[in-house]
mmCIF file of the N, C-alpha and C atoms, coordinates in Angstrom:
data_MODEL
# 
_entry.id   MODEL 
# 
loop_
_atom_site.group_PDB 
_atom_site.id 
_atom_site.type_symbol 
_atom_site.label_atom_id 
_atom_site.label_alt_id 
_atom_site.label_comp_id 
_atom_site.label_asym_id 
_atom_site.label_entity_id 
_atom_site.label_seq_id 
_atom_site.pdbx_PDB_ins_code 
_atom_site.Cartn_x 
_atom_site.Cartn_y 
_atom_site.Cartn_z 
_atom_site.occupancy 
_atom_site.B_iso_or_equiv 
_atom_site.pdbx_formal_charge 
_atom_site.auth_seq_id 
_atom_site.auth_comp_id 
_atom_site.auth_asym_id 
_atom_site.auth_atom_id 
_atom_site.pdbx_PDB_model_num 
ATOM 1   N N  . MET A 1 1  ? 74.006  74.842 98.801  1.00 0.00 ? 1  MET A N  1 
ATOM 2   C CA . MET A 1 1  ? 75.265  74.356 99.335  1.00 0.00 ? 1  MET A CA 1 
ATOM 3   C C  . MET A 1 1  ? 75.836  73.328 98.355  1.00 0.00 ? 1  MET A C  1 
ATOM 4   N N  . THR A 1 2  ? 77.058  73.590 97.924  1.00 0.00 ? 2  THR A N  1 
ATOM 5   C CA . THR A 1 2  ? 77.685  72.674 96.976  1.00 0.00 ? 2  THR A CA 1 
ATOM 6   C C  . THR A 1 2  ? 78.431  71.575 97.725  1.00 0.00 ? 2  THR A C  1 
ATOM 7   N N  . HIS A 1 3  ? 78.746  70.555 96.965  1.00 0.00 ? 3  HIS A N  1 
ATOM 8   C CA . HIS A 1 3  ? 79.478  69.433 97.539  1.00 0.00 ? 3  HIS A CA 1 
ATOM 9   C C  . HIS A 1 3  ? 80.860  69.886 98.019  1.00 0.00 ? 3  HIS A C  1 
ATOM 10  N N  . ALA A 1 4  ? 81.547  70.702 97.250  1.00 0.00 ? 4  ALA A N  1 
ATOM 11  C CA . ALA A 1 4  ? 82.887  71.172 97.612  1.00 0.00 ? 4  ALA A CA 1 
ATOM 12  C C  . ALA A 1 4  ? 82.831  72.007 98.896  1.00 0.00 ? 4  ALA A C  1 
ATOM 13  N N  . PHE A 1 5  ? 81.815  72.840 99.044  1.00 0.00 ? 5  PHE A N  1 
ATOM 14  C CA . PHE A 1 5  ? 81.664  73.649 100.254 1.00 0.00 ? 5  PHE A CA 1 
ATOM 15  C C  . PHE A 1 5  ? 81.469  72.736 101.470 1.00 0.00 ? 5  PHE A C  1 
ATOM 16  N N  . TYR A 1 6  ? 80.628  71.736 101.314 1.00 0.00 ? 6  TYR A N  1 
ATOM 17  C CA . TYR A 1 6  ? 80.379  70.787 102.401 1.00 0.00 ? 6  TYR A CA 1 
ATOM 18  C C  . TYR A 1 6  ? 81.665  70.067 102.805 1.00 0.00 ? 6  TYR A C  1 
ATOM 19  N N  . ILE A 1 7  ? 82.434  69.603 101.842 1.00 0.00 ? 7  ILE A N  1 
ATOM 20  C CA . ILE A 1 7  ? 83.691  68.903 102.119 1.00 0.00 ? 7  ILE A CA 1 
ATOM 21  C C  . ILE A 1 7  ? 84.687  69.853 102.776 1.00 0.00 ? 7  ILE A C  1 
ATOM 22  N N  . GLY A 1 8  ? 84.795  71.066 102.256 1.00 0.00 ? 8  GLY A N  1 
ATOM 23  C CA . GLY A 1 8  ? 85.717  72.053 102.821 1.00 0.00 ? 8  GLY A CA 1 
ATOM 24  C C  . GLY A 1 8  ? 85.366  72.390 104.255 1.00 0.00 ? 8  GLY A C  1 
ATOM 25  N N  . MET A 1 9  ? 84.098  72.600 104.547 1.00 0.00 ? 9  MET A N  1 
ATOM 26  C CA . MET A 1 9  ? 83.673  72.908 105.914 1.00 0.00 ? 9  MET A CA 1 
ATOM 27  C C  . MET A 1 9  ? 83.884  71.721 106.849 1.00 0.00 ? 9  MET A C  1 
ATOM 28  N N  . SER A 1 10 ? 83.724  70.522 106.335 1.00 0.00 ? 10 SER A N  1 
ATOM 29  C CA . SER A 1 10 ? 83.967  69.326 107.153 1.00 0.00 ? 10 SER A CA 1 
ATOM 30  C C  . SER A 1 10 ? 85.430  69.230 107.552 1.00 0.00 ? 10 SER A C  1 
ATOM 31  N N  . TYR A 1 11 ? 86.318  69.470 106.583 1.00 0.00 ? 11 TYR A N  1 
ATOM 32  C CA . TYR A 1 11 ? 87.745  69.462 106.895 1.00 0.00 ? 11 TYR A CA 1 
ATOM 33  C C  . TYR A 1 11 ? 88.099  70.585 107.865 1.00 0.00 ? 11 TYR A C  1 
ATOM 34  N N  . ALA A 1 12 ? 87.542  71.753 107.686 1.00 0.00 ? 12 ALA A N  1 
ATOM 35  C CA . ALA A 1 12 ? 87.822  72.891 108.563 1.00 0.00 ? 12 ALA A CA 1 
ATOM 36  C C  . ALA A 1 12 ? 87.348  72.596 109.994 1.00 0.00 ? 12 ALA A C  1 
ATOM 37  N N  . ALA A 1 13 ? 86.166  72.043 110.127 1.00 0.00 ? 13 ALA A N  1 
ATOM 38  C CA . ALA A 1 13 ? 85.638  71.722 111.447 1.00 0.00 ? 13 ALA A CA 1 
ATOM 39  C C  . ALA A 1 13 ? 86.486  70.645 112.122 1.00 0.00 ? 13 ALA A C  1 
ATOM 40  N N  . THR A 1 14 ? 86.883  69.647 111.362 1.00 0.00 ? 14 THR A N  1 
ATOM 41  C CA . THR A 1 14 ? 87.722  68.579 111.908 1.00 0.00 ? 14 THR A CA 1 
ATOM 42  C C  . THR A 1 14 ? 89.077  69.129 112.340 1.00 0.00 ? 14 THR A C  1 
ATOM 43  N N  . GLY A 1 15 ? 89.656  69.982 111.517 1.00 0.00 ? 15 GLY A N  1 
ATOM 44  C CA . GLY A 1 15 ? 90.935  70.600 111.858 1.00 0.00 ? 15 GLY A CA 1 
ATOM 45  C C  . GLY A 1 15 ? 90.835  71.436 113.127 1.00 0.00 ? 15 GLY A C  1 
ATOM 46  N N  . LEU A 1 16 ? 89.754  72.179 113.269 1.00 0.00 ? 16 LEU A N  1 
ATOM 47  C CA . LEU A 1 16 ? 89.551  72.996 114.455 1.00 0.00 ? 16 LEU A CA 1 
ATOM 48  C C  . LEU A 1 16 ? 89.442  72.126 115.713 1.00 0.00 ? 16 LEU A C  1 
ATOM 49  N N  . VAL A 1 17 ? 88.705  71.042 115.605 1.00 0.00 ? 17 VAL A N  1 
ATOM 50  C CA . VAL A 1 17 ? 88.557  70.125 116.751 1.00 0.00 ? 17 VAL A CA 1 
ATOM 51  C C  . VAL A 1 17 ? 89.912  69.521 117.121 1.00 0.00 ? 17 VAL A C  1 
ATOM 52  N N  . VAL A 1 18 ? 90.687  69.100 116.138 1.00 0.00 ? 18 VAL A N  1 
ATOM 53  C CA . VAL A 1 18 ? 91.998  68.500 116.398 1.00 0.00 ? 18 VAL A CA 1 
ATOM 54  C C  . VAL A 1 18 ? 92.925  69.519 117.053 1.00 0.00 ? 18 VAL A C  1 
ATOM 55  N N  . LEU A 1 19 ? 92.940  70.751 116.556 1.00 0.00 ? 19 LEU A N  1 
ATOM 56  C CA . LEU A 1 19 ? 93.776  71.794 117.151 1.00 0.00 ? 19 LEU A CA 1 
ATOM 57  C C  . LEU A 1 19 ? 93.367  72.085 118.593 1.00 0.00 ? 19 LEU A C  1 
ATOM 58  N N  . CYS A 1 20 ? 92.071  72.110 118.853 1.00 0.00 ? 20 CYS A N  1 
ATOM 59  C CA . CYS A 1 20 ? 91.593  72.326 120.220 1.00 0.00 ? 20 CYS A CA 1 
ATOM 60  C C  . CYS A 1 20 ? 92.022  71.192 121.145 1.00 0.00 ? 20 CYS A C  1 
ATOM 61  N N  . LEU A 1 21 ? 91.944  69.964 120.670 1.00 0.00 ? 21 LEU A N  1 
ATOM 62  C CA . LEU A 1 21 ? 92.369  68.821 121.482 1.00 0.00 ? 21 LEU A CA 1 
ATOM 63  C C  . LEU A 1 21 ? 93.865  68.866 121.769 1.00 0.00 ? 21 LEU A C  1 
ATOM 64  N N  . ILE A 1 22 ? 94.662  69.229 120.765 1.00 0.00 ? 22 ILE A N  1 
ATOM 65  C CA . ILE A 1 22 ? 96.106  69.335 120.967 1.00 0.00 ? 22 ILE A CA 1 
ATOM 66  C C  . ILE A 1 22 ? 96.412  70.411 122.001 1.00 0.00 ? 22 ILE A C  1 
ATOM 67  N N  . ALA A 1 23 ? 95.763  71.567 121.881 1.00 0.00 ? 23 ALA A N  1 
ATOM 68  C CA . ALA A 1 23 ? 95.979  72.661 122.837 1.00 0.00 ? 23 ALA A CA 1 
ATOM 69  C C  . ALA A 1 23 ? 95.576  72.224 124.243 1.00 0.00 ? 23 ALA A C  1 
ATOM 70  N N  . TRP A 1 24 ? 94.469  71.515 124.358 1.00 0.00 ? 24 TRP A N  1 
ATOM 71  C CA . TRP A 1 24 ? 93.999  71.043 125.659 1.00 0.00 ? 24 TRP A CA 1 
ATOM 72  C C  . TRP A 1 24 ? 95.014  70.099 126.301 1.00 0.00 ? 24 TRP A C  1 
ATOM 73  N N  . VAL A 1 25 ? 95.541  69.169 125.524 1.00 0.00 ? 25 VAL A N  1 
ATOM 74  C CA . VAL A 1 25 ? 96.509  68.202 126.041 1.00 0.00 ? 25 VAL A CA 1 
ATOM 75  C C  . VAL A 1 25 ? 97.788  68.915 126.492 1.00 0.00 ? 25 VAL A C  1 
ATOM 76  N N  . VAL A 1 26 ? 98.261  69.872 125.705 1.00 0.00 ? 26 VAL A N  1 
ATOM 77  C CA . VAL A 1 26 ? 99.467  70.614 126.068 1.00 0.00 ? 26 VAL A CA 1 
ATOM 78  C C  . VAL A 1 26 ? 99.242  71.407 127.352 1.00 0.00 ? 26 VAL A C  1 
ATOM 79  N N  . MET A 1 27 ? 98.132  72.128 127.441 1.00 0.00 ? 27 MET A N  1 
ATOM 80  C CA . MET A 1 27 ? 97.854  72.932 128.638 1.00 0.00 ? 27 MET A CA 1 
ATOM 81  C C  . MET A 1 27 ? 97.653  72.050 129.862 1.00 0.00 ? 27 MET A C  1 
ATOM 82  N N  . ASP A 1 28 ? 97.006  70.899 129.696 1.00 0.00 ? 28 ASP A N  1 
ATOM 83  C CA . ASP A 1 28 ? 96.794  69.985 130.816 1.00 0.00 ? 28 ASP A CA 1 
ATOM 84  C C  . ASP A 1 28 ? 98.121  69.398 131.285 1.00 0.00 ? 28 ASP A C  1 
ATOM 85  N N  . GLY A 1 29 ? 99.005  69.072 130.353 1.00 0.00 ? 29 GLY A N  1 
ATOM 86  C CA . GLY A 1 29 ? 100.318 68.554 130.723 1.00 0.00 ? 29 GLY A CA 1 
ATOM 87  C C  . GLY A 1 29 ? 101.120 69.577 131.506 1.00 0.00 ? 29 GLY A C  1 
ATOM 88  N N  . GLN A 1 30 ? 101.054 70.831 131.089 1.00 0.00 ? 30 GLN A N  1 
ATOM 89  C CA . GLN A 1 30 ? 101.755 71.891 131.814 1.00 0.00 ? 30 GLN A CA 1 
ATOM 90  C C  . GLN A 1 30 ? 101.172 72.050 133.217 1.00 0.00 ? 30 GLN A C  1 
ATOM 91  N N  . ALA A 1 31 ? 99.860  71.958 133.347 1.00 0.00 ? 31 ALA A N  1 
ATOM 92  C CA . ALA A 1 31 ? 99.218  72.079 134.659 1.00 0.00 ? 31 ALA A CA 1 
ATOM 93  C C  . ALA A 1 31 ? 99.637  70.931 135.577 1.00 0.00 ? 31 ALA A C  1 
ATOM 94  N N  . ARG A 1 32 ? 99.714  69.700 135.025 1.00 0.00 ? 32 ARG A N  1 
ATOM 95  C CA . ARG A 1 32 ? 100.116 68.555 135.849 1.00 0.00 ? 32 ARG A CA 1 
ATOM 96  C C  . ARG A 1 32 ? 101.562 68.709 136.304 1.00 0.00 ? 32 ARG A C  1 
ATOM 97  N N  . LYS A 1 33 ? 102.450 69.174 135.410 1.00 0.00 ? 33 LYS A N  1 
ATOM 98  C CA . LYS A 1 33 ? 103.846 69.384 135.787 1.00 0.00 ? 33 LYS A CA 1 
ATOM 99  C C  . LYS A 1 33 ? 103.949 70.428 136.893 1.00 0.00 ? 33 LYS A C  1 
ATOM 100 N N  . ARG A 1 34 ? 103.153 71.486 136.774 1.00 0.00 ? 34 ARG A N  1 
ATOM 101 C CA . ARG A 1 34 ? 103.156 72.539 137.794 1.00 0.00 ? 34 ARG A CA 1 
ATOM 102 C C  . ARG A 1 34 ? 102.668 71.986 139.135 1.00 0.00 ? 34 ARG A C  1 
ATOM 103 N N  . GLU A 1 35 ? 101.614 71.168 139.102 1.00 0.00 ? 35 GLU A N  1 
ATOM 104 C CA . GLU A 1 35 ? 101.099 70.559 140.333 1.00 0.00 ? 35 GLU A CA 1 
ATOM 105 C C  . GLU A 1 35 ? 102.125 69.626 140.965 1.00 0.00 ? 35 GLU A C  1 
ATOM 106 N N  . LEU A 1 36 ? 102.812 68.827 140.146 1.00 0.00 ? 36 LEU A N  1 
ATOM 107 C CA . LEU A 1 36 ? 103.843 67.931 140.678 1.00 0.00 ? 36 LEU A CA 1 
ATOM 108 C C  . LEU A 1 36 ? 104.977 68.720 141.310 1.00 0.00 ? 36 LEU A C  1 
ATOM 109 N N  . LYS A 1 37 ? 105.372 69.809 140.658 1.00 0.00 ? 37 LYS A N  1 
ATOM 110 C CA . LYS A 1 37 ? 106.437 70.648 141.204 1.00 0.00 ? 37 LYS A CA 1 
ATOM 111 C C  . LYS A 1 37 ? 106.032 71.236 142.551 1.00 0.00 ? 37 LYS A C  1 
ATOM 112 N N  . GLU A 1 38 ? 104.779 71.702 142.665 1.00 0.00 ? 38 GLU A N  1 
ATOM 113 C CA . GLU A 1 38 ? 104.293 72.256 143.931 1.00 0.00 ? 38 GLU A CA 1 
ATOM 114 C C  . GLU A 1 38 ? 104.236 71.185 145.018 1.00 0.00 ? 38 GLU A C  1 
ATOM 115 N N  . LEU A 1 39 ? 103.781 69.993 144.670 1.00 0.00 ? 39 LEU A N  1 
ATOM 116 C CA . LEU A 1 39 ? 103.708 68.906 145.649 1.00 0.00 ? 39 LEU A CA 1 
ATOM 117 C C  . LEU A 1 39 ? 105.093 68.494 146.127 1.00 0.00 ? 39 LEU A C  1 
ATOM 118 N N  . GLU A 1 40 ? 106.045 68.380 145.188 1.00 0.00 ? 40 GLU A N  1 
ATOM 119 C CA . GLU A 1 40 ? 107.394 68.001 145.574 1.00 0.00 ? 40 GLU A CA 1 
ATOM 120 C C  . GLU A 1 40 ? 108.046 69.085 146.416 1.00 0.00 ? 40 GLU A C  1 
ATOM 121 N N  . ALA A 1 41 ? 107.740 70.343 146.146 1.00 0.00 ? 41 ALA A N  1 
ATOM 122 C CA . ALA A 1 41 ? 108.284 71.443 146.940 1.00 0.00 ? 41 ALA A CA 1 
ATOM 123 C C  . ALA A 1 41 ? 107.723 71.434 148.361 1.00 0.00 ? 41 ALA A C  1 
ATOM 124 N N  . SER A 1 42 ? 106.494 70.934 148.506 1.00 0.00 ? 42 SER A N  1 
ATOM 125 C CA . SER A 1 42 ? 105.883 70.892 149.838 1.00 0.00 ? 42 SER A CA 1 
ATOM 126 C C  . SER A 1 42 ? 106.267 69.641 150.619 1.00 0.00 ? 42 SER A C  1 
ATOM 127 N N  . GLY A 1 43 ? 107.041 68.752 150.013 1.00 0.00 ? 43 GLY A N  1 
ATOM 128 C CA . GLY A 1 43 ? 107.527 67.577 150.732 1.00 0.00 ? 43 GLY A CA 1 
ATOM 129 C C  . GLY A 1 43 ? 106.876 66.271 150.322 1.00 0.00 ? 43 GLY A C  1 
ATOM 130 N N  . VAL A 1 44 ? 105.862 66.319 149.495 1.00 0.00 ? 44 VAL A N  1 
ATOM 131 C CA . VAL A 1 44 ? 105.212 65.095 149.027 1.00 0.00 ? 44 VAL A CA 1 
ATOM 132 C C  . VAL A 1 44 ? 106.088 64.493 147.927 1.00 0.00 ? 44 VAL A C  1 
ATOM 133 N N  . ARG A 1 45 ? 106.377 63.216 148.036 1.00 0.00 ? 45 ARG A N  1 
ATOM 134 C CA . ARG A 1 45 ? 107.220 62.539 147.054 1.00 0.00 ? 45 ARG A CA 1 
ATOM 135 C C  . ARG A 1 45 ? 106.414 61.468 146.324 1.00 0.00 ? 45 ARG A C  1 
ATOM 136 N N  . ARG A 1 46 ? 106.843 61.198 145.104 1.00 0.00 ? 46 ARG A N  1 
ATOM 137 C CA . ARG A 1 46 ? 106.201 60.137 144.328 1.00 0.00 ? 46 ARG A CA 1 
ATOM 138 C C  . ARG A 1 46 ? 106.701 58.782 144.812 1.00 0.00 ? 46 ARG A C  1 
ATOM 139 N N  . ARG A 1 47 ? 105.805 57.815 144.857 1.00 0.00 ? 47 ARG A N  1 
ATOM 140 C CA . ARG A 1 47 ? 106.161 56.486 145.354 1.00 0.00 ? 47 ARG A CA 1 
ATOM 141 C C  . ARG A 1 47 ? 107.160 55.789 144.442 1.00 0.00 ? 47 ARG A C  1 
ATOM 142 N N  . ALA A 1 48 ? 107.089 56.028 143.154 1.00 0.00 ? 48 ALA A N  1 
ATOM 143 C CA . ALA A 1 48 ? 107.979 55.344 142.219 1.00 0.00 ? 48 ALA A CA 1 
ATOM 144 C C  . ALA A 1 48 ? 109.439 55.672 142.511 1.00 0.00 ? 48 ALA A C  1 
ATOM 145 N N  . ARG A 1 49 ? 109.714 56.881 142.952 1.00 0.00 ? 49 ARG A N  1 
ATOM 146 C CA . ARG A 1 49 ? 111.090 57.262 143.278 1.00 0.00 ? 49 ARG A CA 1 
ATOM 147 C C  . ARG A 1 49 ? 111.525 56.658 144.608 1.00 0.00 ? 49 ARG A C  1 
ATOM 148 N N  . ALA A 1 50 ? 110.602 56.463 145.527 1.00 0.00 ? 50 ALA A N  1 
ATOM 149 C CA . ALA A 1 50 ? 110.939 55.972 146.860 1.00 0.00 ? 50 ALA A CA 1 
ATOM 150 C C  . ALA A 1 50 ? 111.127 54.459 146.879 1.00 0.00 ? 50 ALA A C  1 
ATOM 151 N N  . ALA A 1 51 ? 110.616 53.759 145.881 1.00 0.00 ? 51 ALA A N  1 
ATOM 152 C CA . ALA A 1 51 ? 110.716 52.290 145.861 1.00 0.00 ? 51 ALA A CA 1 
ATOM 153 C C  . ALA A 1 51 ? 112.156 51.869 145.660 1.00 0.00 ? 51 ALA A C  1 
ATOM 154 N N  . SER A 1 52 ? 112.545 50.846 146.371 1.00 0.00 ? 52 SER A N  1 
ATOM 155 C CA . SER A 1 52 ? 113.899 50.344 146.218 1.00 0.00 ? 52 SER A CA 1 
ATOM 156 C C  . SER A 1 52 ? 113.986 49.459 144.980 1.00 0.00 ? 52 SER A C  1 
ATOM 157 N N  . ALA A 1 53 ? 115.194 49.177 144.541 1.00 0.00 ? 53 ALA A N  1 
ATOM 158 C CA . ALA A 1 53 ? 115.397 48.377 143.351 1.00 0.00 ? 53 ALA A CA 1 
ATOM 159 C C  . ALA A 1 53 ? 114.871 46.961 143.527 1.00 0.00 ? 53 ALA A C  1 
ATOM 160 N N  . GLY A 1 54 ? 114.878 46.444 144.747 1.00 0.00 ? 54 GLY A N  1 
ATOM 161 C CA . GLY A 1 54 ? 114.404 45.083 145.012 1.00 0.00 ? 54 GLY A CA 1 
ATOM 162 C C  . GLY A 1 54 ? 112.911 44.965 144.925 1.00 0.00 ? 54 GLY A C  1 
ATOM 163 N N  . ASP A 1 55 ? 112.189 46.075 145.079 1.00 0.00 ? 55 ASP A N  1 
ATOM 164 C CA . ASP A 1 55 ? 110.722 46.030 145.032 1.00 0.00 ? 55 ASP A CA 1 
ATOM 165 C C  . ASP A 1 55 ? 110.191 45.968 143.618 1.00 0.00 ? 55 ASP A C  1 
ATOM 166 N N  . ALA A 1 56 ? 110.932 46.492 142.662 1.00 0.00 ? 56 ALA A N  1 
ATOM 167 C CA . ALA A 1 56 ? 110.446 46.554 141.267 1.00 0.00 ? 56 ALA A CA 1 
ATOM 168 C C  . ALA A 1 56 ? 110.542 45.171 140.644 1.00 0.00 ? 56 ALA A C  1 
ATOM 169 N N  . GLN A 1 57 ? 109.446 44.724 140.072 1.00 0.00 ? 57 GLN A N  1 
ATOM 170 C CA . GLN A 1 57 ? 109.441 43.424 139.404 1.00 0.00 ? 57 GLN A CA 1 
ATOM 171 C C  . GLN A 1 57 ? 108.721 43.511 138.098 1.00 0.00 ? 57 GLN A C  1 
# 
């Protein structure tokens, strides 16, 4: 195993891990948006929207 091969494989492995993490975050964000949409459709509301302007400090 040469030094260049080791460095190249390290970069490839790191790139793969980063791409997997990015994909995971994107898919998780889409799932959360879908869950929020379903909850709001069923009548559940977020507290931040229900708070009056006087309550926010």
